[in-house]
SEKOLFI-968316 format. One record per atom (N, C-alpha, C): x, y negated, z negated. Coordinates in steps of 0.02 Angstrom, whole numbers, plus 50000, padded with zeros to 5 digits. Example, Ala and Ser with C-alpha at 12.3 -4.5 7.8 and 13.67 -1.06 7.14 Angstrom:
506605028449610 506155022549610 506605016549610 506425011249646 506845005349643 506454999849606 
This chain:
531094484546042 530884491446056 531244496346010 530894501445985 531184506245939 531284512945974 531684517245942 531804523945971 531164527745980 530724527245930 530094531045932 529654529045990 529774523146021 529374520746076 529604523346143 530174526646145 530434529246208 529994535146231 529884535446297 529504541046325 529884547546314 529534552646287 529844559046275 530114560146205 530034555046162 530284555646093 529704556446045 529634562546018 529144563745967 529464564045898 529104566345850 529354566345780 529974570645772 529974576745802 530544581345793 531164578745829 531084576045888 531664573445924 531924567045891 531484563245861 531714557245826 532124559345765 531914564445730 532304567045673 532984569745696 532994572945754 533624575545781 534114569845795 533854564345824 534284558545837 534544555645772 534114554945723 534324552145658 534854556545626 534774563245631 535264567845603 535944567145636 535944564945699 536564563945736 536854556945726 536544552945682 536794546245668 536544540945717 536044542645758 535774537845806 535104535345778 535104529145754 534514526445720 534204520545757 534484518545813 534224512845851 534404513645924 534104509545965 534274509746037 535004507846048 535264503246006 535964501446013 536424507245997 536264511045943 536644517045928 536644521845986 536054522646018 535984527246074 536444525246131 536494518746146 536904516446201 537644516846185 537824515946122 538524516446103 538764523746096 538284528446093 538474535546093 538604537646165 539154535246193 539294536246265 539494543446278 539484545546341 539684552446358 540374554246334 540464560446313 541124562746291 541564564746351 541234566346407 541604567846469 541124567246527 541384568546587 540994567746648 541084573746694 540564575446730 540604580546781 540614576846848 541174577446884 541234574046947 541014578847003 540374578547021 540104582747073 540044578847140 540374573047143 540294568747201 540674571147262 541194575347251 541584577747307 541514585347311 541334587847371 541234595047381 541884598247403 542054603847371 542654607747390 542434613847430 542894616447469 542774622847502 543074628447461 542834634447470 543094640147434 543844641047448 544044640047510 544754640947527 545194635847494 544964629547487 545364624147457 545414624747381 544924627547350 544874627447276 545444631447245 545764628447194 546314631647159 546084634047090 546374639447066 546204642047001 546314636746946 545834635946901 545894631046847 545574624346862 545404623146926 545104616746946 544344616946933 544064611046916 543344610246914 543104607846981 542674611547013 542484609947083 541724610347092 541504606747144 540804607347166 540794610947233 540364615847239 540314619747301 539594619447327 539524619247394 538884620247426 538904626947460 538534631747433 538614638747451 537964641947477 538064647347514 537504651447539 537514658147503 536924660347479 536884666747445 536944672447496 537444676847484 537584682247530 537124688247518 536914689247455 536504695047438 536074693247377 535624697647359 535214696347301 535634696547237 535454692047191 535814691947127 535614698247087 536094700847049 535984706847010 536014705346934 535574708546898 535544707646825 535774714246791 536274713746748 536504719446710 536414717946635 536214723046598 536114722146526 536584726646486 536834724146431 537274727846386 537024726646315 536534730746294 536214729646229 535824723146231 535994718446185 535644711946183 535954706946231 536504708746263 536844704146308 536674705646380 536764700646423 536604701646494 537104697946537 537134699946602 537564696546650 537214696446718 537184690546749 536914689746816 537504688446862 537574692246915 538114691146965 537814690247034 538174686047072 537944684647140 538544682747184 538574685447244 539104683647292 538834678047337 539234672447341 539044666647381 539624664647425 539494660847477 540034659147523 539904652547558 540434649847587 540374644247635 540754646247697 540904641647742 541224643347805 541944645747796 542244644647736 542954646147727 543074652447686 542564655047653 542674660947612 542114662247564 542204667447522 541684669447474 541954669547404 541504669047355 541684669847284 541094672947248 541244675247187 540724678147144 540564673447087 539934672347075 539714668147018 539394672746966 539574671746902 539304675846848 539004671446794 538404673246769 538084669746714 537964674746657 538244673346600 538154677846542 537584675346498 537164680146479 536604678846433 536134673346460 536054673246527 535574668746559 535184672946611 534784677746588 534454682446634 533994679146684 533724673146666 533264669746711 533614667346776 534294667146776 534654664946835 534544669646894 534404676046881 534294680746936 533714678546979 533154676946945 532554674846982 532664668047016 532994663446981 533124656847009 533544657347073 534064661447071 534494662147129 534144665447188 533744670347174 533414674147228 532854670147261 532674664447232 532164660147263 532464655647318 533134654847317 533454650147363 533964653647407 534124650347463 534654652947507 535294648847497 535214642247492 535784637747482 535764634847411 536354633947382 536384631347314 537024627447303 536994622447261 537584618547243 537794620247172 538414622547163 538674624747098 539284620647078 539344619647012 539914615946984 540214620146927 540864621146928 541184624946874 541934625546883 542224629246837 542964630246838 543114636546878 543574635846925 543764641546968 544234646146930 544074652546928 544514657646898 544594663146949 544934668446930 545024674046976 544954680646939 544734685746976 544674692446947 544804697347004 545294701646991 545494706647041 545684703247107 546004697347102 546244693947161 545714689947198 545094689747173 544564686147205 544334680247162 544144674747194 543924668847158 543234669847128 543124666847068 542474667347037 542324661246995 541684660446980 541444655146935 541084658346877 541264656446815 540924658946757 540454653646729 539814655446723 539304650846697 539314643946731 539334643746799 539314637146831 538634633846823 538614627346829 537974623746825 537704622746896 537044622546901 536704621246964 536584613746968 536834610547020 536794603247027 536304601347083 535944596047071 535454593647120 535714587847162 536234584347136 536474578447172 537224577947170 537504574447218 538224573047218 538334566447182 538624566847122 538674560747080 539184561847025 539314556446988 539704556946926 539194557846870 539164563646839 538644565246792 538904564946720 538554561246676 538784560846606 538654567346567 539114568846522 539014574546477 539044571846406 538484572346370 538434569546303 538594574846250 538804572446192 538914577146136 538244580446120 538234587246115 537604590746103 537274588446037 536614587646041 536214585945981 535684591345974 535704594945918 535214600245906 534504597445907 534094600545949 533394598345952 533264593146006 533794591246043 533704586346096 534024588946161 533604591546207 533884594146270 534284588846308 534794591046344 535234586446378 534854582146428 534374585046463 533984581246513 533584575646478 533314577146420 532934572146383 533404566646360 534014568646338 534514563646318 534664558846375 534774561446434 534904557346493 534324552546506 533714555146499 533134551146516 533034545446467 533134546546403 533024541246353 533574535946358 534184538146377 534724533246388 534544528746447 534274531646500 534064527746558 533544522446539 533084524446495 532584519546471 532904513946431 533374515846387 533704510846343 534144506046383 534434508446439 534874504146480 534514498046508 533874498246512 533484492546537 533544486546489 533744487946426 533794482646375 534504481346354 535004483746393 535694483646372 535954476546358 535734471646396 535994464746386 535784461946319 535184463946296 534934461546231 535234465746175 535274472246185 535494476846132 536244476546120 536624474946172 537354475246167 537654468446186 537544463246145 537824456646162 538584456946160 538904452246193 539624452046197 539944451146128 540454454946114 540784454746048 541474451546051 541764450746111 542424447746117 542364440546144 542814436146123 542824429346149 542934429446226 542614424646259 542674424246332 543384423446353 543794419646315 544494418646334 544894425146331 544764429546283 545104435946278 544924440246338 544274440346355 544054444346412 544394442046477 544444435446485 544744432646547 545494434046550 545854432646495 546584433246496 546814440546503 546414445246480 546614452246481 546224456346533 545884452846577 545534456146634 545084461746610 544624460246565 544174465246538 543474464446566 543094469946567 542394469546585 541994466846527 541394464546540 540944462646485 540694468946450 540484468146388 540244473846349 539654477246380 539154473546401 538554476446432 538724480046498 539174476946537 539384480046600 539714486846587 540124487146533 540464493346516 539984498846496 539474496846456 538974501746434 538624504846494 538434500446542 538104503046602 538554507846640 539194505846647 539674510046685 539794516646651 539814516746585 539964523046550 539374527946554 538764525346556 538174529846560 537974531446632 538084526746679 537884527846747 538424525646795 538994528946795 539554526746836 539464528546909 539744524346952 539734525847024 540384529147046 540904528747002 541554531847017 541934532846952 542434537246953 542844538246893 543284532146880 543434528246934 543814521946923 543404517046881 542754517046892 542314512746853 542304515046779 542304521546769 542324524246701 542984522146666 543534522846702 544184521046673 544224513746653 543944509346694 543954502246679 543534500746617 542964503946611 542534503046554 542864505646491 543174511446495 543514514446436 544104509946414 544444506946465 545004502446448 544754496646406 544184493746425 543924488046389 543774489846315 543434495546305 543244497246238 543844499646197 544314503046228 544914504946192 545304498746171 545354493746216 545694487546199 545344484146140 544684483846141 544304480646087 544444484346020 544424490846021 544544494645959 545224493145931 545724493245975 546414492045953 546514484845930 546184480045964 546234473145945 545944471945875 545354474945863 545034474045798 545444477345743 545734483145758 546174486445709 546764481845692 547074479145743 547644474645733 547444468445693 546864465645708 546624459645673 546514461345599 546234467245585 546124469245515 546774470145478 547274473145511 547924474145479 548254467445466 548234462745515 548534456245505 548184452445448 547534453845438 547164450745384 547444452545315 547754458545311 548034460645246 548614456145226 548914452645273 549474448245256 549274442745207 548624440945208 548394435645163 548504437645090 548514444145076 548604446345008 549344446844989 549794444945035 550504445345020 550794438844994 550374433944986 550634427444964 550934427944894 550584431344849 550834432144781 550704439144757 551154441744715 551064448244685 551284448144614 551204453744579 551414454144510 552154455944507 552574451144486 553284452344481 553424456344417 553674462444425 553774466944369 554504466844346 554604467644282 555274467844254 555564474844264 555944475744316 556234482244333 556974481344349 557404485344319 558124484944330 558384491144365 559004490744389 559314496344424 559354502544379 559444501344313 559504506944267 558864510844261 558294507544273 557644510944267 557554516444318 557774515244381 557714520344432 558194526044418 558794524544395 559284529644378 559014534144323 558704531144271 558424535044215 557874539544239 557454537144285 556914541344311 557184547744342 557684546844385 557974552844419 558304557444370 558604554844317 558914559044267 558404563544232 557794561144226 557274564844191 556914569844236 557064569744301 556754574544347 557114581144345 556764586744355 557074593444350 557474595544411 557594591044458 557974592744519 558414586844538 558874588144582 559324582844607 559004579644668 558864573144667 558534569944726 559014569444785 558724568744844 559134567544903 559334560144905 559824558644945 560034551744952 559464547444980 559064550445025 558494546645054 557974545045002 557844549644956 557374548244902 557624542544857 558264542844840 558554537544797 558504530644832 558664530644896 558654524344934 557954521544937 557454525944950 556764523544957 556494520844891 556624524344836 556384521844771 556714515244753 557344514444771 557694508244758 557364502444797 557174503844860 556844498644901 556164496744869 555804501744844 555154500444813 555254496444749 555754498244709 555884494744645 556044487344659 556444486144711 556604479244728 555974475244746 555514478644783 554874475344801 554454473844739 554414478644693 553994477744634 554244471944591 554884470444593 555164465144552 555064458244582 554854457944645 554774451544679 554074448644665 553984442044671 553334438944660 552864439444720 553084442544775 552654443644833 552404450844831 551764451944847 551474458644844 551804463244897 552044468844874 552334473744920 551794476844964 551954477645027 551544481745073 552034486145111 552154492145087 552674496445113 552394503345130 552614505945186 552434512945204 553044517245196 552944523045164 553464528145157 553294533745205 553714534745255 553634540045303 554104545645286 553884551645298 554344557345289 554024563645314 554444568445331 554194574745357 553884578845301 553534584045319 553224588645271 553774591345224 553654590745159 554114593545110 554734589445095 554744583045115 555344578945105 555384575945034 554854576444995 554874573844927 554574566944918 554064565244958 553744558644951 553384558044884 553094563644860 552704563344798 553154561344740 553764563844739 554234562044685 554394554744686 554464551944747 554604544744753 554004540744729 553394542944747 552784539444724 552734539744648 552894545444619 552894546144546 553384541044515 553974540544546 554464535844521 554214528744521 553864526844575 553584520144580 553054519044526 552644524144512 552114523344461 552424523144391 552944526944379 553274526844313 553584519944301 553934517044352 554214510344346 553684505244331 553104506144365 552544501544356 552274502144284 552204508144258 551954509244190 552434506344138 553084507344149 553574504844102 553554497044100 553344493944156 553304486644159 552634484044132 552184488644112 551554486444081 550964486144128 551004489444187 550464489244236 550194496244249 549584496444278 549274502644299 549424504044372 549404510544390 549454512644460 548854516944477 548644516544540 548094520844565 548334524344628 548314530944627 548514534844686 547884537944717 547724535944778 547124538344812 547304543544865 547054549744854 547174555244900 546544556544941 546614559445001 546034560245045 545564565945026 545804570944988 545404576544970 545454577944895 544944581244868 544964583144797 545534588244784 545654592544833 546184597444826 546844594044815 546994589244858 547634585744854 547674581444789 547104578244772 547104574144711 547234578544649 546904584244645 547014588744588 547734591244586 548014592844644 548694595144644 549184589744622 549084583844646 549504578244622 549454577644546 548834577944520 548734577144448 549094582644409 549004588944431 549314594544395 550084594044398 550344591744454 551074591244461 551364585644419 550984580044411 551244574144377 551074573944303 550544577444283 550304576844214 550814578644161 551154584344171 551644586644122 552214581644115 552454579144172 553014574344169 552794568044133 552184565644149 551944559444116 551864560344041 551614566044021 551534567343949 552204567043912 552714569843943 553384569843913 553654562643907 553444558343954 553694551443955 553234546843915 552704549543885 552244545443847 551824540843889 551684542943951 551284538943998 550604542144007 550074538243996 549394540744005 549244541944078 548974548044094 548844549844164 548164553244166 547744551444215 547074554344220 546844555244292 546284558944299 546014560844364 545294558344370 545124555244426 544454552844440 544224555444508 543684559544508 543414562444569 542674560844575 542424561244636 541744559444649 541224563944616 541364570544614 540874575344589 540954577244517 541264573044476 541374574644406 540714574744367 540664579044315 540084578644270 540034571644240 539424569744221 539284562944198 539714561144137 539754565644088 540124564144027 540874563444041 541134567744084 541844567544102 541994561144141 541544559244184 541644553044224 541624546944179 541144546844132 541094541144087 541734540244047 542014545844023 542644545543985 543214542944029 543224545244092 543754543044138 543704535544150 543104532944161 543024525844174 543244521744113 543104524244053 543314520643993 544074520543986 544394526244001 545124526543998 545454522044048 545144521244107 545424516744158 545324509444138 544724507944115 544574500944097 544974498544036 545124503143990 545494501243930 546244500943942 546474504143996 547194504344009 547544510243978 547154514743944 547484520643915 547774525143969 547434525344026 547734528844083 548144523744122 548804524444119 549234519944157 549314522244229 549214528744239 549234531644307 548574535044319 548214532944372 547564535744388 547614538944458 547414545244462 547444548944525 546734550944544 546554550344606 545884552144626 545774551844701 545154552444721 544954551844791 544684544744801 544264543944853 543954537344864 543504535144806 543414539644756 543044537744696 543404531944660 544044531144671 544424525844640 544184518844659 543824518344715 543594511644737 542844510744725 542554515344685 541834514844669 541684508244631 541064506044636 540864499644605 540944499644529 540864505344497 540894505644424 541604505944397 542094506744442 542784507544419 543094500644408 543334499544347 543664493344328 544344495044298 544864491744323 545544492944299 545754487644249 546154489644200 546394484744149 546914480144180 547404482944214 547934478744242 548254482544301 547884482944356 548094486844414 548664483144450 549254486144451 549824482744481 550084486244544 549894492744554 550164496444611 549614501044637 549484500544703 549004504844738 549384509344786 549244515744785 549584520444830 549054524544867 549084524844932 548654529244971 549094534745001 548904540944988 549264546645015 548924548845079 549324551445127 549054553245192 548694547245222 549064541745234 548764535345253 548314535845315 548454540645361 548044540945421 547334543345408 547204546045346 546534548045327 546124542145301 546444536545286 546094530945258 546094525045308 545544521345308 545514515445351 545704509145314 545764503845351 545984497345324 545504495045269 544854495745281 544364493445232 544434497145165 544594503545167 544664507345105 545294505245067 545834504245104 546454501845071 546334494945041 545984490645077 545854483945053 545414484144990 544914488644990 544474489344932 544874491244870 545364495744878 545774497644821 546204491844797 546504488244843 546904482344825 546474477344786 545864476144811 545434471144780 545254472744707 545324479144688 545204480944619 545704477644571 546284475744599 546784472744555 546924465444569 546554462344615 546664455244632 546404450944575 546794445944557 546594441244505 546744434144526 546434429344494 546554422244510 546134419844567 546194413544584 545814410544637 546254405744677 546044404544740 546394399744781 547134401444788 547564396444778 548284397444786 548574401744731 548204402744675 548454406644619 548254414044624 547944415944679 547734422944686 548344427544683 548284433144648 548824437844640 548564444844657 548944448544696 548704455144719 549184460644697 548934466644687 549374472244669 549804474244728 550334477744715 550774480344767 550434486244801 550584487244865 550274492644903 550824497144933 550754503544921 551204508644950 550784513744986 550904514645051 550534519745088 551034525145109 550824531345100 551264536945115 550994541045173 551414543145217 551204546945275 551644553045284 551324558945286 551684565145301 551614566845375 551284562345412 551244563045484 551744558145513 552344560245529 552854555445553 552604551645613 552744545245613 552524540745667 553134537445697 553224537645763 553804534145793 553844526945768 554434524645752 554514518145718 554204512445756 554284512445823 554004506945863 553244506745856 552924512645856 552194512845849 551994510545779 552374512745728 552224510745659 552244503245651 552734500045682 552794492645676 552194489145707 551944491945763 551364488945796 550734490345756 550654496445732 550054498445697 549954494545632 550504493245597 550454490545530 550724483545523 550774479845579 550974472745576 551644471845542 551654468045487 552294466645453 552424471445396 552114477345398 552234482245346 552974484045343 553254484245282 553934486645274 553924494245277 554434497045306 554434504345318 555054507545287 554944512845246 555484516945220 555414523845249 555964526745271 555934533345300 556354538245259 556034543545235 556404548945200 556584554045252 557194553845275 557404557945332 557844563845312 557764566245250 558124572045227 557644576845193 557764583245199 557384588245163 557804590745104 557494593045050 557864595744993 558324601445016 558914602144985 559374607345005 559084614444994 559274619045037 559054625845030 558444627745070 558104622745099 557514624345140 557714627445206 557414633045224 557564636245288 557044634045339 557264632345400 556784630245452 556284635745466 555654633845475 555134638745493 555214640745566 555214647245579 555254649745648 554554649945678 554464646745736 553804646145767 553784650045833 553264654045842 553194658045903 552484657345930 552414657445996 551764657546029 551584664946040 550984666946020 550774673946025 550174674546071 550254677246131 549674678346175 549244684046148 548634684546173 548164689246147 548414696546151 548774698146204 549014705046211 549524707146158 549804702246121 550294703946070 550004703245999 549344702545995 549014701545929 549144707345882 549084713545905 549174719245861 549884719645833 550364717845874 551054717745850 551144712545795 550794706945801 550834701745750 550524704145685 549954707845691 549644710645630 550134715345594 550494719245634 550994723745604 551524719945565 551754714445596 552264710345562 551974707245499 551334705145502 550994702345442 550974707545386 550784713645402 550744718845350 551424720145319 551944719745359 552634720745333 552804715245283 552644709045300 552774703445255 552384704245190 551754706345195 551334707245134 551614712845092 551844718245123 552124723845086 552764721845047 553104716745071 553704714245038 553544709044985 552884708144972 552684703744918 552534696644938 552534695245004 552394688345027 551644687345037 551464681145052 550774679345065 550724675745131 550104674945156 550014672045223 549374667845226 549384662945272 548794659045290 548574661045360 547924661145372 547644661845439 547144656145449 547274651745496 546854645745506 546414646745568 545774645145560 545284645645615 544974638845628 544774637445690 544464630945706 543754630145684 543394635745672 542684635345654 542564639045588 542004637445555 541784641045495 541344646845516 540834645245557 540364650345581 540424651045656 540224656645683 540214657545756 539694652945786 539814650545847 539364645945879 539264648145952 538644648245973 538484650146042 538554644346090 538624638346063 538634632446107 539344630146123 539844633746099 540534631846113 540904637646143 541534636546159 541954641946184 542014647346129 542164653646147 542214658846096 542834657946052 542764653646002 543324652145957 543274656445894 543844657445861 543844661245799 543484657245745 543044660445708 542694657345652 542914660645588 543044656645536 543364659145475 542944664445439 542294663345431 541894668045391 541874675145421 541644675945484 541634682645512 542324685645522 542824681445536 543504684045547 543804686745483 543674683245427 543934685745362 543624692545346 542964693045358 542624699445345 542884704945390 543014703345452 543264708345501 543974710645480 544394705945461 545074707845440 545054712245377 544634710345329 544594714245267 544364721345279 543924722245329 543674728845344 544114732645394 544574729045427 544984732145479 545724731745467 546064727345504 546794727145503 547094725845434 546714722545389 546994720845323 546574723945267 546284729845280 545854732745229 546234734945166 546884735745171 547284737745113 547524731645072 547314725645093 547564719545060 546984715145037 547144710344995 546624705944967 546584699545010 545994698545043 545884692945089 545404687945056 545584681645057 545164676345031 544924671645086 544444667345069 544154662845119 544034656045089 544214650745125 544054643945103 543914639545164 543484634445155 543304630145211 543024623645183 542944618645226 542754612045203 542104611445167 541584615045191 540924614545160 540814619045101 541324622745080 541274627345024 541164623344959 540744625744914 540654622344850 541334621044816 541404615044787 542054612944761 542344617844710 541924620444665 542164625144614 542404631644646 542024634044695 542214640244729 542864639244768 542934633444801 543544631944839 544144631744793 544064628344736 544624627744689 544814634544661 544304638744646 544434645444620 544834649644670 544644649044734 544994652844786 545714650544793 545824643944794 546494641344800 546924643144740 546624643044681 546994644944620 547194652244624 546734656544648 546884663644654 547434664944704 547444661044759 547974661844809 548644659444780 548624653844744 549244651344714 549514656244662 549064659844628 549284664644576 549484671444606 549394672344672 549584678644704 549034683844702 548444682044676 547894686844672 547594688044741 547634683044786 547424683644855 548064683944897 548114688844942 548724689444983 548674685745049 548074685645077 547974682245142 547384677445133 547504671045149 546984665945144 546754663945213 546134665645231 545834663545294 545494656845281 545634651845321 545384645145306 545294641145370 544944635545362 544944630445414 545514625645398 545534619845430 546084615145419 546034611645351 545584613945307 545524611045241 546184612045203 546594616945223 547234618045188 547804614145220 547644609545266 548164605645300 548594601645252 548284599045199 548664595145148 548484597745080 548934596745033 548784597944963 548824605144940 549084609644980 549144616644960 549884618444960 550134620444900 550854621744894 550954628544861 551094633544902 551204640344878 551874642744906 552414642044868 553094643844893 553154651044916 552724655544889 552774662644909 552464664144976 552094659245004 551784660345071 552314659545125 552404664845165 552954664745214 552694665245286 552034665545295 551774666545363 551144662345374 551134658745429 550554654645449 550334656845519 549714659245524 549424660945589 548894655845606 548934652845665 548444647745685 548074650145747 547434652045736 547034654445792 546824648645838 546784650045903 546574645045952 546994638645944 547644639645940 548104634245924 548074628445975 547874629946037 547844624646087 547294619646073 546864620946023 546324616346007 546554610545962 547164610845937 547394605845889 547934601445919 548014595545891 548554591145911 549214593445881 549764591245909 550424593345884 550534591145812 550314585045795 550414582645727 550054587045677 549444589245694 549074593545647 549384600445643 549604603045699 549944609645698 550574609245654 550944603745659 551544602845619 551374602545544 550814599145528 550594598845459 550424605745433 550054609545472 549864616345452 550484620645444 550954620145489 551584623945484 551934622245418 551854616145395 552194613845335 551934617045271 551384621045276 551154624645217 551604630545199 552014632945248 552494638245234 553204635345238 553684639345219 554364636945218 554524633045155 554124633945102 554214630145040 554604634044988 554774640245003 555184644244959 555874645244989 556234650244962 556914651344988 556954656945039 556364659945057 556364665345107 556224662645177 556404666545227 556254664645296 555504664645307 555234659445339 554514658945351 554374658345425 553754660045442 553564660545512 552894656945525 552834654145585 552204651145607 552034654045675 551464657345681 551254660445744 550664656645773 550734654245834 550214650445869 549864655145918 549254656945902 548894661645944 548544657846001 548834658346060 548594654546118 549004656346178 548754654246236 549184654446296 549704648946290 550294650046316 550824645046312 550654638946353 550824632946327 550774626846366 551324622046342 551384616346375 551934611746360 551904609346287 551314607846262 551254605346193 551484610546143 551254616746150 551434621946102 552174623846107 552434623746168 553154625246176 553574620046139 553344613846139 553714608446104 553764610146030 553244613146001 553254614845930 553734620445914 553844624945962 554304630545950 555034628345955 555154622345983 555834620145997 556134615745942 555714613245896 555974608845844 555534608845783 555834607645724 555474606845662 555484599645640 555764595245682 555824588145666 555164584645679 554834582445625 554184579345632 554184573045674 554734569245672 554754563045711 554804564545786 555184569845804 555224571845873 554544574545897 554194578145854 553534580645871 553044574945880 553094569945836 552654564045843 552784560445908 553414560045928 553584556645992 553274560546049 553314567146047 553044571246101 552274570746101 551974570746041 551244570246036 551014563446065 551384558246050 551224551646076 551264551546152 551774554846179 551874555146251 551304558846286 551064564246254 550564568546285 549844566246273 549714563246214 549024561946195 548854554646186 549354550146184 549194543046172 549154541646098 549054535446079 549104533246009 548474534245967 547914536445997 547294536645961 547324540745897 547594546845902 547614551245844 548054548245789 548624545445809 549074542645759 548784536345728 548314533145762 547974527445732 547474529645679 547374536345676 546884538845628 546174537645650 546074536745716 545404535345741 545194540345794 545574545745803 545394550345856 545294557345829 544804560745855 544664567545836 544714571845899 545154576645900 545244581245957 545324577446023 545764572446023 545924568946083 545464563346102 545014561446057 544544556146073 544614550446023 544464544346045 544514538546000 543814536045984 543694534745922 543044532345900 542934525145916 542334523345939 542144516445954 541564514545909 541344508345910 540774506445867 540194511145880 539904513645826 539334518145833 539534525145851 540174526745853 540394533545866 540514534945939 540574529845980 540704531046051 541424532946062 541604534446123 542254537346137 542624533746192 543274532846184 543684530046237 544404532346226 544844530546272 545544532546268 545984526446277 546524526246239 546974520646245 547704522846252 548074519546295 548774521146305 549214516946259 549844518746255 550324514746215 550364507646243 550374507046309 550424500346340 549834495946319 549234499046315 548654495346295 548684493346221 548954497846181 549034496146110 549504490246101 550064490146136 550534484546131 550194478046156 549794478546209 549444472746235 548954469946183 548584474446151 548094472446100 548454469346040 549024472246020 549394469545963 549644462545980 549894461546041 550114454846062 549554449946063 548964452146084 548384447746085 548204445446015 548184450245967 548014448445898 548514443445868 549144444545881 549664440145854 549604433045885 549444432945950 549374426445984 548774422745956 548214426045947 547614422845920 547734419945851 548104423645809 548234421445742 548734415545740 549204415545786 549754410645782 549594403945815 549164403845866 549064397745904 548444393845878 548544387745855 547974383745828 547414382845878 547604382145942 547074380945992 546624386946003 546844392845978 546444398945984 546104400845919 546074396145872 545814397645805 545084399945809 544684396845853 543984398745857 543914406045879 544324408045929 544324414945951 544564419545895 545064417445858 545334421645803 544804422745750 544394417645735 543874418345686 543354423445708 543174423245773 542694427945801 542964435045794 543584436045814 543894442645812 543974445045740 544174440645694 544274442545625 543624444945594 543074441245606 542424443345578 542204450045606 542314450945672 542134457245703 542564462945676 543204461445663 543654466545637 543434469045569 543244464445525 543024466245459 542414470945461 541934469145504 541324473145512 541494479845544 541894479745596 542054485645635 542434490745594 542924488445553 543334492945515 542914496445460 542414493045434 541984496145384 541604502045416 541354500945477 540994506245513 541464511845530 542064510145554 542554515245574 542784519445516 542884516245458 543114519845398 542594525145378 541954523645388 541444528445369 541484534645414 541744533745475 541774539345522 542354544045509 542824542045466 543414546145453 543254550745395 543324557245405 543144562045353 543634561845296 543384560845235 543814560945176 543464565045123 543284571245140 542904575545095 543284576745031 
């Protein structure tokens, strides 16, 4: 059966599903609800607490009233039960007045708030049944009711569409549900306990496959290119640098040099906080590699970061007589052809680029070192593809390039060891001397104007500032969040009309984005309004202020990364989090230590985001589905993968999991944004 055969799916709705990445009935079933509305338990008005999501069975006390304010409207109605009354308000839904006045009793579901000391519901939903109701990610052109209906049709074929992917022994030993059973439970649960059990199974599977893929990388560690590198080579590199390295930088490069000289392929992660000097260490590794007669490839997640690495390293490489080049996906044909020739001939000993480095047409002369920057932006399959560009030989004589992964998102050491199997870990735990800690403050809405005054003072003293927004355009389907485009225009016409305001965002044309960033770096733009596109790869020492709108929408690790865009000069810098205070944001105001922040993030949110598989608190599953995994579950999955690989009697199960891991990681890597 095909999607087009489902009742209620015409040409337009089929196109809407395809645009959302749903191309089959299996895709539809794996696109599980992002959350649930638990309307199964009815609360009384007296019991309900502010901030709770509750279901009420209420009686209308009076006729609903409709008020209009230009193009906007508000419907209000007073309702009650035996314990008290509350007011329900619907904004921009004028039809609710007539709907309410047709009935006497009504069941409402929503978040309890208060106004003038009285309880109220804002935009509550009208519910027909007491149940656990699925909430799907919105799809333009597909009403939610239609979405629910076509899922119900597809569930009739779940056993055929979603065959079991895990070995029976793994399911039994780890007390997991079957795959088909979980799909049914996630779409049509009878209780939240049933949802939790289904999510546990899929989270375990995701983590197990990730672990299996990581353990598979060990096969490439049997042999590597042993390079002729001596202790004097690292000392000479630091002598040629225009600054004095920290002891941690020296130690880390020495560890890398020792690995490069061994006949086993290095697989090492360099962890360090924002601004600790990882790039200089990576440059050192590439220079050592070039001096030994090999090429290096540094893969960055964005064109912005790749270009910045290239501009920072090019001058140094030219002075050392080392060929250095840049390869990006959107290059003009002639420029790309020249780049491919320089890589294939070996004239470029250091190649910097995005995922274009693993393109089919890219051939390296003698690739000896692969480096991925911001490792959490890349998946296992992408790292493996880069390594395979330098693999030579066959059978026992196979030889692989060395691999260095760099992370500016500090990861607690115990989690790193589990995530990356036998990966060797170097930690740069010092910042360059002279750096002043960034002062971080939470700014509630009522203090916004005072913050603008402080911003103008900083600008008048010659400083620059970033303002980060969660959206590019305003959206009527989400909470009223700040959007970069209208906000930049509003600031330029209002609070910052005397200053030069720029704008950049992810979907901006590459040339326009680069022009804006260059203008900001040159001081021609004083305030840069942006989305999180500036999270990595932007280095403007004169920027002393970071304002993050709707800060509660981000994870701690991402907030810490954004904060790291300031504090790069010798002046005092500030980070303002515009939001109501909560435990997560308070943690950020109390420390600048990225490892402590990562520990707190792990405690509050679980390991999904640090695995590089979670977006806004959610973990991606096959086909883009969602689940949540705890640290305990991650350790259990890691132990399972190690047991399957180590025990001969479980070899059949290991082969099943390994094949699934290879397929799954390719799908998962595609879901990670690397614009």
